[in-house]
C-alpha positions as CSV (number, residue, x, y, z in Angstrom):
1,X,0.2,0.0,-0.1
2,X,2.8,2.4,1.0
3,X,4.4,1.4,-2.2
4,X,1.4,2.1,-4.5
5,X,1.1,5.9,-2.8
6,X,4.7,6.7,-3.5
7,X,4.3,5.8,-7.2
8,X,1.2,7.8,-7.3
9,X,2.9,10.8,-5.6
10,X,6.0,10.5,-8.3
11,X,3.6,10.2,-11.2
12,X,1.6,13.3,-10.2
13,X,5.0,15.1,-9.8
14,X,6.1,14.2,-13.2
15,X,2.9,15.1,-14.7
16,X,3.1,18.7,-13.3
17,X,6.8,19.2,-14.4
18,X,5.8,18.2,-17.8
19,X,2.8,20.5,-17.8
20,X,4.6,23.3,-16.8
21,X,7.2,22.8,-19.3
22,X,4.7,22.6,-22.0
23,X,3.1,25.8,-21.1
24,X,6.6,27.7,-20.9
25,X,7.6,26.2,-24.3
26,X,4.3,27.2,-26.0
27,X,4.6,30.9,-24.7
28,X,8.2,31.0,-26.1
29,X,7.2,29.8,-29.6
30,X,4.4,32.3,-29.6
31,X,6.4,34.9,-28.9
32,X,9.0,34.1,-31.4
33,X,6.2,34.0,-34.2
34,X,5.1,37.4,-33.0
35,X,8.4,38.9,-33.0
36,X,9.5,37.6,-36.8
37,X,6.3,38.3,-38.5
38,X,6.0,42.1,-37.3
39,X,9.0,43.4,-38.9
40,X,8.5,41.6,-42.2
41,X,5.2,43.1,-42.2
42,X,6.4,46.6,-41.5
43,X,8.9,46.3,-44.1
44,X,6.6,45.1,-46.6
45,X,4.2,47.9,-45.7
46,X,6.5,50.9,-45.9
47,X,8.6,49.4,-49.1
48,X,5.7,50.7,-51.3
49,X,5.4,54.1,-49.6
50,X,9.2,54.6,-50.2
51,X,9.1,53.9,-53.7
52,X,6.0,56.1,-54.2
53,X,7.8,58.8,-52.8
54,X,10.5,58.9,-55.3
55,X,9.7,60.6,-58.8
56,X,10.3,59.1,-62.0
57,X,12.5,61.9,-63.2
58,X,14.7,62.1,-60.2
59,X,17.0,59.3,-61.6
60,X,17.2,60.8,-65.0
61,X,18.1,64.3,-63.4
62,X,20.5,62.8,-61.1
63,X,22.4,60.9,-64.3
64,X,22.3,64.3,-66.3
65,X,23.8,66.0,-63.3
66,X,26.6,63.3,-62.7
67,X,27.1,63.3,-66.6
68,X,27.5,67.0,-66.9
69,X,30.0,67.4,-64.1
70,X,31.9,64.6,-65.6
71,X,32.1,66.5,-69.1
72,X,33.0,69.6,-67.2
73,X,35.9,68.0,-65.6
74,X,36.8,66.6,-68.8
75,X,36.7,69.7,-70.4
76,X,38.6,71.4,-68.1
77,X,41.6,68.6,-68.2
78,X,41.5,68.8,-72.3
79,X,42.1,72.7,-71.7
80,X,45.2,72.2,-69.6
81,X,46.7,69.8,-72.2
82,X,47.3,72.9,-74.8
83,X,50.7,73.3,-76.4
84,X,53.3,73.8,-74.1
85,X,55.6,76.7,-74.4
86,X,59.6,75.4,-74.8
87,X,62.8,76.8,-75.4
88,X,64.9,74.8,-78.1
89,X,68.5,74.8,-79.2
90,X,70.3,73.1,-82.2
91,X,72.5,70.1,-82.2
92,X,75.5,70.6,-83.9
93,X,78.8,69.6,-85.3
94,X,82.2,70.8,-84.8
95,X,85.5,70.5,-83.3
96,X,85.1,70.3,-79.3
97,X,87.5,69.6,-76.4
98,X,86.9,68.0,-73.4
99,X,87.0,70.2,-70.4
100,X,86.8,70.2,-66.5
101,X,85.1,72.6,-64.2
102,X,87.5,74.7,-62.1
103,X,86.3,77.6,-59.6
104,X,88.0,80.9,-59.8
105,X,87.3,84.4,-59.0
106,X,87.5,87.8,-60.7
107,X,89.7,90.2,-59.6
108,X,90.7,93.8,-60.3
109,X,94.6,94.8,-61.4
110,X,94.2,98.3,-60.6
111,X,92.7,98.8,-57.1
112,X,93.8,100.0,-53.7
113,X,93.8,102.5,-51.1
114,X,94.1,106.2,-52.1
115,X,95.9,107.8,-49.2
116,X,96.7,111.5,-48.3
117,X,100.2,112.8,-49.6
118,X,100.4,115.5,-47.0
119,X,99.2,116.2,-43.7
120,X,96.3,118.5,-42.7
121,X,92.7,118.8,-41.8
122,X,90.1,117.7,-44.6
123,X,88.3,120.8,-45.9
124,X,85.8,118.6,-48.0
125,X,85.3,115.4,-49.7
126,X,83.7,115.5,-52.9
127,X,82.8,111.8,-53.9
128,X,80.7,109.1,-52.4
129,X,80.8,105.5,-52.5
130,X,79.8,104.1,-56.0
131,X,80.9,107.3,-57.9
132,X,82.9,106.8,-61.1
133,X,85.8,109.3,-61.6
134,X,88.2,110.0,-64.0
135,X,92.3,110.2,-63.7
136,X,92.7,113.7,-62.1
137,X,89.6,114.5,-60.8
138,X,89.2,116.1,-57.1
139,X,88.5,113.4,-54.4
140,X,88.9,115.5,-51.3
141,X,90.7,118.7,-50.4
142,X,92.4,119.7,-47.1
143,X,92.8,122.6,-45.3
144,X,95.9,124.7,-47.0
145,X,96.3,127.9,-45.0
146,X,99.0,126.5,-43.3
147,X,100.8,125.0,-46.4
148,X,100.4,128.3,-48.2
149,X,102.0,130.1,-45.3
150,X,104.9,127.7,-45.2
151,X,105.6,128.1,-49.0
152,X,106.0,131.9,-48.6
153,X,108.5,131.3,-45.9
154,X,110.5,129.0,-48.2
155,X,110.1,131.6,-50.8
156,X,111.7,134.3,-48.6
157,X,114.1,132.4,-47.4
158,X,115.3,131.5,-51.0
159,X,115.6,135.3,-51.7
160,X,117.7,135.8,-48.7
161,X,120.2,133.6,-49.7
162,X,119.8,134.7,-53.1
163,X,120.6,138.4,-51.8
164,X,123.7,136.4,-50.0
165,X,125.2,135.1,-52.7
166,X,125.0,138.4,-54.8
167,X,127.0,140.4,-51.5
168,X,129.5,137.8,-51.3
169,X,130.1,137.6,-54.8
170,X,130.6,141.3,-54.8
171,X,132.8,141.3,-51.9
172,X,134.8,138.3,-53.6
173,X,135.5,140.3,-56.9
174,X,136.7,143.4,-54.8
175,X,139.0,141.6,-52.9
176,X,140.2,140.0,-56.0
177,X,140.9,143.3,-57.7
178,X,143.0,144.5,-54.8
179,X,144.7,141.1,-54.8
180,X,145.7,141.4,-58.5
181,X,147.0,145.1,-58.0
182,X,149.3,144.2,-55.2
183,X,150.4,141.3,-57.3
184,X,151.7,144.0,-59.8
185,X,153.5,146.0,-57.4
186,X,155.4,143.0,-56.2
187,X,158.6,144.1,-57.7
188,X,158.5,147.8,-56.3
189,X,159.1,149.3,-53.3
190,X,155.6,150.1,-52.5
191,X,154.8,146.3,-52.1
192,X,153.6,145.1,-48.7
193,X,153.9,141.5,-48.0
194,X,151.6,141.6,-44.8
195,X,149.0,143.4,-47.0
196,X,149.3,140.9,-49.8
197,X,148.7,138.2,-47.7
198,X,145.7,139.6,-46.1
199,X,144.1,140.3,-49.3
200,X,144.7,136.8,-50.3
201,X,143.0,135.4,-47.1
202,X,140.3,137.6,-47.9
203,X,139.7,136.4,-51.2
204,X,139.5,133.0,-49.9
205,X,137.0,133.9,-47.2
206,X,134.8,135.5,-49.8
207,X,135.2,132.4,-52.2
208,X,134.0,130.4,-49.2
209,X,131.1,132.6,-48.1
210,X,129.8,132.8,-51.7
211,X,130.2,129.0,-52.2
212,X,128.1,128.5,-48.5
213,X,125.3,131.0,-49.9
214,X,125.1,129.0,-53.2
215,X,124.4,125.8,-51.2
216,X,122.1,127.6,-48.9
217,X,120.2,129.1,-51.9
218,X,120.1,125.4,-53.2
219,X,118.7,124.4,-49.9
220,X,116.1,127.0,-49.7
221,X,114.9,126.2,-53.4
222,X,114.1,122.5,-52.6
223,X,112.4,123.4,-49.6
224,X,110.3,125.9,-51.8
225,X,109.6,123.1,-54.3
226,X,108.6,120.8,-51.4
227,X,106.3,123.5,-49.8
228,X,104.8,123.6,-53.5
229,X,104.2,119.7,-53.7
230,X,102.7,119.9,-50.3
231,X,100.3,122.7,-51.7
232,X,99.5,120.4,-54.8
233,X,98.9,117.6,-52.7
234,X,96.5,119.4,-50.6
235,X,93.9,118.3,-53.2
236,X,93.8,114.6,-53.3
237,X,93.4,113.4,-56.9
238,X,92.3,110.3,-58.7
239,X,95.4,108.4,-60.0
240,X,93.3,106.2,-62.6
241,X,89.7,105.9,-63.9
242,X,87.5,103.9,-61.5
243,X,84.7,103.3,-58.9
244,X,84.7,104.8,-55.2
245,X,84.3,101.5,-53.4
246,X,84.9,102.8,-49.5
247,X,85.2,106.1,-47.9
248,X,87.3,106.4,-44.8
249,X,87.4,110.4,-43.9
250,X,84.7,113.4,-43.5
251,X,85.0,116.9,-43.4
252,X,87.0,118.0,-40.3
253,X,89.1,114.7,-39.8
254,X,93.1,115.4,-39.7
255,X,95.0,113.2,-41.8
256,X,98.9,112.6,-42.0
257,X,101.1,111.6,-45.0
258,X,100.0,108.4,-46.0
259,X,96.4,108.3,-44.3
260,X,93.7,106.3,-46.0
261,X,91.0,108.7,-47.9
262,X,89.1,106.3,-50.3
263,X,89.3,103.0,-51.6
264,X,89.5,102.9,-55.6
265,X,88.7,100.1,-58.4
266,X,89.2,100.1,-61.9
267,X,86.4,98.1,-63.5
268,X,88.1,98.1,-66.8
269,X,91.2,96.0,-65.4
270,X,89.1,93.0,-64.6
271,X,90.6,89.5,-64.9
272,X,89.8,86.2,-63.6
273,X,92.2,84.1,-61.5
274,X,91.9,80.4,-61.0
275,X,94.1,77.6,-59.5
276,X,94.2,74.8,-61.7
277,X,95.4,71.5,-61.0
278,X,99.2,70.8,-62.1
279,X,98.4,68.0,-64.4
280,X,95.5,69.9,-65.9
281,X,98.0,72.7,-67.5
282,X,99.0,71.0,-70.7
283,X,96.0,72.6,-72.6
284,X,96.3,76.0,-71.2
285,X,98.6,77.8,-73.5
286,X,98.9,81.7,-73.9
287,X,96.1,83.1,-75.8
288,X,93.7,79.9,-76.0
289,X,90.0,80.8,-75.0
290,X,87.9,79.1,-72.6
291,X,84.1,79.8,-71.5
292,X,83.7,81.4,-68.1
293,X,80.3,81.1,-66.6
294,X,79.5,83.5,-63.5
295,X,77.3,82.3,-60.8
296,X,74.6,85.1,-61.8
297,X,74.8,86.9,-65.2
298,X,76.1,85.9,-69.0
299,X,78.9,83.6,-70.0
300,X,81.8,85.0,-71.5
301,X,85.3,84.2,-73.2
302,X,88.5,84.7,-71.3
303,X,92.1,84.0,-72.8
304,X,95.0,82.9,-70.9
305,X,97.4,85.7,-70.2
306,X,100.0,84.3,-67.6
307,X,100.4,80.7,-65.9
308,X,102.4,81.9,-62.5
309,X,105.4,79.7,-62.1
310,X,104.6,78.9,-58.4
311,X,102.9,75.6,-57.4
312,X,100.7,75.0,-54.2
313,X,102.4,72.5,-52.3
314,X,99.1,71.4,-50.3
315,X,96.7,71.5,-53.3
316,X,99.1,70.7,-56.2
317,X,97.8,73.6,-57.9
318,X,99.2,76.7,-60.1
319,X,97.6,80.2,-60.5
320,X,96.6,81.3,-64.0
321,X,95.4,84.6,-65.0
322,X,92.8,84.8,-67.7
323,X,92.0,88.2,-69.6
324,X,88.2,88.4,-70.4
325,X,87.1,89.4,-73.6
326,X,83.9,91.6,-72.7
327,X,84.7,95.2,-73.8
328,X,83.0,96.6,-70.9
329,X,82.1,94.9,-67.8
330,X,78.3,93.9,-67.5
331,X,76.4,95.1,-64.1
332,X,76.5,91.2,-63.4
333,X,80.1,91.4,-63.2
334,X,82.2,92.3,-59.9
335,X,85.4,91.9,-58.4
336,X,85.6,89.1,-55.9
337,X,82.8,87.2,-57.8
338,X,83.1,83.5,-58.1
339,X,83.0,81.7,-61.4
340,X,83.4,78.5,-63.0
341,X,86.1,78.1,-65.6
342,X,85.8,75.2,-68.2
343,X,89.6,74.4,-68.7
344,X,90.6,71.9,-71.5
345,X,92.0,68.8,-70.6
346,X,92.7,66.9,-73.7
347,X,93.2,67.3,-77.5
348,X,90.5,68.6,-79.8
349,X,88.2,66.3,-81.9
350,X,85.2,66.4,-84.2
351,X,82.0,65.6,-82.5
352,X,77.9,66.0,-82.3
353,X,77.1,68.1,-79.5
354,X,73.9,68.8,-77.5
355,X,73.4,71.3,-75.0
356,X,73.5,70.1,-71.5
357,X,69.6,71.2,-70.5
358,X,68.3,68.9,-73.3
359,X,69.1,65.9,-71.2
360,X,66.4,64.5,-69.0
361,X,66.3,61.4,-67.1
362,X,63.1,59.2,-67.7
363,X,63.1,55.6,-66.1
364,X,66.6,55.6,-65.8
365,X,67.5,56.3,-69.4
366,X,68.6,59.9,-70.9
367,X,66.5,61.0,-73.2
368,X,65.7,64.3,-75.2
369,X,62.7,65.8,-76.4
370,X,62.9,66.5,-80.5
371,X,61.0,69.1,-82.3
372,X,59.0,67.4,-84.9
373,X,56.7,69.2,-87.4
374,X,53.3,68.0,-88.2
375,X,50.2,68.8,-90.1
376,X,48.7,69.6,-86.6
377,X,51.7,71.6,-85.6
378,X,54.8,71.1,-83.7
379,X,55.2,68.1,-81.3
380,X,57.9,66.9,-79.3
381,X,59.3,63.3,-79.6
382,X,61.0,61.8,-76.9
383,X,64.3,59.8,-78.2
384,X,66.9,57.9,-76.2
385,X,70.4,58.8,-76.2
386,X,74.0,58.0,-75.6
387,X,76.4,60.5,-74.4
388,X,80.3,60.7,-74.6
389,X,82.3,63.5,-73.2
390,X,81.7,66.9,-71.8
391,X,82.1,70.1,-73.5
392,X,81.7,73.1,-71.7
393,X,77.9,73.4,-71.4
394,X,77.3,70.7,-73.9
395,X,77.7,67.1,-74.1
396,X,78.9,64.6,-76.9
397,X,76.0,62.7,-78.6
398,X,77.3,59.1,-79.6
399,X,74.0,57.8,-81.0
400,X,70.3,59.1,-80.9
401,X,71.0,62.6,-82.6
402,X,72.0,64.0,-85.7
403,X,73.4,67.6,-86.6
404,X,70.6,69.9,-87.2
405,X,68.0,68.5,-84.8
406,X,66.1,70.7,-82.5
407,X,65.7,69.8,-79.1
408,X,64.0,71.3,-76.1
409,X,66.0,72.8,-73.5
410,X,63.8,74.4,-71.0
411,X,60.2,73.4,-70.4
412,X,61.1,69.4,-71.0
413,X,60.6,68.5,-67.1
414,X,57.0,68.1,-67.5
415,X,56.6,67.0,-71.3
416,X,54.8,64.0,-72.6
417,X,55.8,61.9,-75.8
418,X,54.3,63.6,-78.8
419,X,52.6,66.5,-76.9
420,X,52.0,70.0,-78.8
421,X,54.5,72.5,-78.1
422,X,55.2,76.2,-78.9
423,X,58.4,77.5,-79.5
424,X,59.5,80.9,-77.9
425,X,62.7,82.7,-76.9
426,X,63.7,83.8,-73.6
427,X,63.0,87.5,-74.3
428,X,59.6,86.7,-75.7
429,X,58.0,85.1,-72.7
430,X,55.7,87.0,-70.4
431,X,55.4,86.4,-66.6
432,X,51.8,85.3,-65.8
433,X,50.4,85.4,-62.3
434,X,49.0,81.8,-62.7
435,X,46.6,79.7,-64.2
436,X,43.0,81.8,-65.0
437,X,40.4,79.7,-64.3
438,X,36.4,80.4,-64.9
439,X,34.7,82.9,-63.2
440,X,32.3,81.5,-60.3
441,X,28.9,82.6,-59.5
442,X,30.5,84.9,-56.8
443,X,32.4,86.8,-59.4
444,X,35.8,85.8,-58.1
445,X,38.4,83.9,-60.3
446,X,39.0,80.3,-59.5
447,X,38.1,76.6,-60.2
448,X,34.4,76.7,-60.6
449,X,32.7,74.5,-58.0
450,X,35.9,74.3,-55.9
451,X,36.0,76.9,-52.5
452,X,39.1,77.3,-51.0
453,X,40.1,78.3,-47.4
454,X,38.1,81.1,-46.0
455,X,40.1,84.0,-44.5
456,X,39.8,82.6,-41.1
457,X,41.7,79.5,-42.2
458,X,38.9,77.1,-42.2
459,X,38.2,75.0,-45.1
460,X,35.2,75.1,-47.6
461,X,32.0,73.0,-47.4
462,X,33.3,70.0,-49.5
463,X,36.6,70.1,-47.2
464,X,38.7,70.9,-50.2
465,X,41.4,74.0,-50.6
466,X,42.0,76.0,-53.5
467,X,44.5,74.2,-56.0
468,X,46.7,76.4,-57.8
469,X,47.3,75.1,-61.5
470,X,50.7,75.7,-63.3
471,X,50.7,78.7,-65.7
472,X,52.1,78.2,-69.3
473,X,55.7,78.2,-68.6
474,X,55.5,75.9,-65.9
475,X,53.5,73.3,-67.8
476,X,56.3,73.7,-70.4
């Protein structure tokens, strides 16, 4: 009986557990079905609403707008690909010499400090730094009152000694006459030996006095001449044609003999000096011309004037002086300016040469752009070349070019193969402020649709800053 009661209780408990579990499972399944079905129904309900909100012509308008914008960008890009402005040079054939570059400087053979030749106070200075003067022009004047007085004193002394000479001469002549008369009375009884000897001594004394007066006269004359020289030197004169480069005195300064007044430089006596390696002097003979390139300015020719026979033991070089070939120096040529000299290092030979600026590097190869004439205009064809020795500003061409070819020497950095070009000369190129774009709606120049940074430094609404396009010279 007890066993049956236990089994009944167990079955009842199990049934309760199963009933509770079934209830729980049923609620979970129902909730899941409701959760899944509700969003799907909402999505299906809202999808037609969205489709109905969009108009049929919107897609067409957006496509036209995108196509229109694309066309504008394409038009702008095509406009930038116009003919590039370039400078050209011709490939030549002739006698060339292999050269090396040596640094030198420009010197003036006639330059130095102009000093005072006498002492005194400066009365006035008539020149300033940068003034050009001719030989004999007055640079400065000294106060000459003291010098004028000294000259007058020396002139008076000269007159004094001249008068003494006349007095001593008259006394000498008188004593000589008396001595001669006593000499004639030597055989008579009236002859006096004592008187004769006295006159003889007087003649000797007057003769010595005359010689002394003449010596003092010469001394006074020399002192007067010195006073004249000092008075002449009271004006400081230019010793040669040149330019004033430094002024060291002002009015009121006191100068002594040798005090510097100004520094001058003769710009017509410029020449080039360079320290050339001793093993490169074989091609430098007197009269041979070389190319000289200043740091700023035009190149010019110079001929060898002298090779100084003194070698620097440390650098193993010798000083060589060159005479430039320009008639008058350019404003860009100045003393102490650095220059580059192309010194010949070997014998001359026949070669085809091209300007060094025509050579560019493309994918590790040396190429040049050759001007080609077509029906559509001028184009630049890229051509690979093989180079040899260097001859000053030109290179020997071993392969790839022939004499007469025109090559681009400026503007070739951004050229593309077969790009249209426009040839110009350096003097004809105009400076431009930059690329001119279309005017926007606000009336300001620039790229339409792209706004640059504002005045406060903030970027535009599209987050793009203004792009500066290159001008025609830079594109070339």
